[in-house]
C-alpha positions in Angstrom: -29.2 -218.0 -163.5 -28.9 -215.1 -161.1 -26.0 -212.7 -161.3 -25.2 -209.7 -159.1 -24.7 -206.4 -161.0 -23.2 -203.2 -159.7 -24.7 -199.9 -160.9 -22.5 -196.9 -160.6 -23.4 -193.3 -161.6 -21.1 -192.1 -164.4 -19.3 -188.8 -164.1 -20.6 -187.9 -167.6 -24.2 -188.8 -166.6 -26.1 -192.1 -166.8 -25.0 -195.3 -165.2 -22.4 -198.0 -165.7 -23.4 -201.6 -165.0 -20.7 -204.1 -164.0 -21.0 -207.9 -163.5 -18.3 -208.9 -161.0 -18.7 -212.6 -161.8 -18.0 -212.1 -165.5 -14.7 -210.3 -165.9 -14.9 -207.6 -168.5 -18.7 -207.7 -168.8 -20.0 -204.2 -168.4 -22.3 -201.8 -170.1 -23.8 -198.3 -169.8 -27.1 -196.5 -170.1 -28.6 -193.0 -169.7 -30.9 -194.3 -166.9 -30.8 -197.2 -164.4 -33.4 -199.0 -166.5 -31.5 -198.6 -169.7 -28.2 -199.7 -168.0 -30.0 -202.8 -166.7 -31.4 -203.6 -170.1 -28.0 -203.1 -171.8 -26.2 -205.3 -169.2 -28.8 -208.1 -169.7 -27.9 -208.1 -173.4 -24.1 -207.9 -172.6 -24.5 -210.9 -170.3 -26.3 -212.9 -173.0 -23.5 -212.1 -175.5 -20.8 -212.9 -172.9 -22.3 -216.3 -172.2 -23.2 -217.2 -175.8 -21.1 -220.1 -177.0 -18.5 -219.3 -179.6 -17.9 -221.7 -182.6 -14.2 -221.8 -181.7 -15.1 -223.1 -178.2 -15.6 -226.6 -179.6 -12.2 -226.7 -181.4 -9.7 -228.5 -179.3 -6.4 -230.3 -180.1 -6.5 -234.1 -180.4 -4.8 -234.6 -177.1 -7.2 -232.2 -175.2 -8.8 -233.6 -172.0 -12.1 -232.7 -170.5 -12.1 -232.4 -166.7 -15.1 -231.4 -164.4 -14.2 -229.2 -161.5 -16.5 -228.3 -158.6 -15.6 -225.3 -156.5 
């Protein structure tokens, strides 16, 4: 999987990394390399399945959607 990240210099120093395709997925680091390493971890956690994701009501329906 390839995702675009945005690296912005922070006013306090360091960098903020943002993943536009994953709302709310962001991280920071004191250097670009650290920010990139931290955002990789944040992406993994963001995409990690949650146990509750498999709990649906009995009348739930699964639909595939291509966009």
